[in-house]
KOLVEXMAR-415116 format. One record per residue (C-alpha): residue number from 1; y, x, z. Coordinates in steps of 0.02 Angstrom, whole numbers, plus 32768, in hexadecimal, padded with zeros to 4 digits. Example, Ala and Ser with C-alpha at 12.3 -4.5 7.8 and 13.67 -1.06 7.14 Angstrom:
BEGIN
<pos 1; north 7F1F; east 8267; up 8186>
<pos 2; north 7FCB; east 82AC; up 8165>
//
This chain:
BEGIN
<pos 1; north A2C3; east 3286; up D139>
<pos 2; north A363; east 32C7; up D189>
<pos 3; north A397; east 3374; up D150>
<pos 4; north A3F1; east 33E4; up D1CD>
<pos 5; north A454; east 347E; up D19C>
<pos 6; north A4BF; east 3500; up D1EF>
<pos 7; north A56D; east 34BB; up D20F>
<pos 8; north A5E1; east 34FF; up D187>
<pos 9; north A679; east 34F6; up D1FA>
<pos 10; north A637; east 3569; up D284>
<pos 11; north A5AA; east 35BF; up D228>
<pos 12; north A530; east 358A; up D2B0>
<pos 13; north A596; east 35E2; up D337>
<pos 14; north A5BC; east 353C; up D38D>
<pos 15; north A66F; east 3570; up D3B8>
<pos 16; north A70E; east 357C; up D352>
<pos 17; north A7B6; east 35C9; up D377>
<pos 18; north A843; east 354B; up D37E>
<pos 19; north A8FE; east 356C; up D36D>
<pos 20; north A983; east 34FF; up D3BD>
<pos 21; north AA3C; east 3510; up D394>
<pos 22; north AAB7; east 34D4; up D417>
<pos 23; north AB6F; east 34DD; up D441>
<pos 24; north AB8D; east 3508; up D4F8>
<pos 25; north AC23; east 3528; up D566>
<pos 26; north AC35; east 35D8; up D5AB>
<pos 27; north AC82; east 360A; up D652>
<pos 28; north AD33; east 3607; up D608>
<pos 29; north AD1E; east 3557; up D5C3>
<pos 30; north AD0D; east 358F; up D50E>
<pos 31; north AC88; east 3544; up D49D>
<pos 32; north AC06; east 35C1; up D464>
<pos 33; north AB7A; east 35AA; up D3E4>
<pos 34; north AAD1; east 35DB; up D42C>
<pos 35; north AA23; east 35EC; up D3E3>
<pos 36; north A98D; east 35CC; up D453>
<pos 37; north A8DF; east 35FF; up D41A>
<pos 38; north A840; east 35C4; up D46F>
<pos 39; north A787; east 35AC; up D44D>
<pos 40; north A731; east 3504; up D45A>
<pos 41; north A696; east 34AB; up D417>
<pos 42; north A698; east 3495; up D35B>
<pos 43; north A6ED; east 33F4; up D329>
<pos 44; north A677; east 33D6; up D298>
<pos 45; north A5CE; east 33E7; up D2ED>
<pos 46; north A606; east 33C8; up D3A1>
<pos 47; north A5C1; east 346F; up D3D8>
<pos 48; north A511; east 3453; up D396>
<pos 49; north A519; east 34D9; up D310>
<pos 50; north A4C4; east 3466; up D294>
<pos 51; north A4F4; east 33CF; up D22D>
<pos 52; north A487; east 334B; up D1DC>
<pos 53; north A49F; east 3319; up D12C>
//
């Protein structure tokens, strides 16, 4: 029998917030560190909200 449980990574919410750090060039040509935050399907459960185990 396969046991399913709430995904521990997203808590069953199906989405997780991701953070991406980049170095970009501004309008003067200087390099600037930037942080981009976005929401996407959970990487552990693929957006299902549950994992089998």
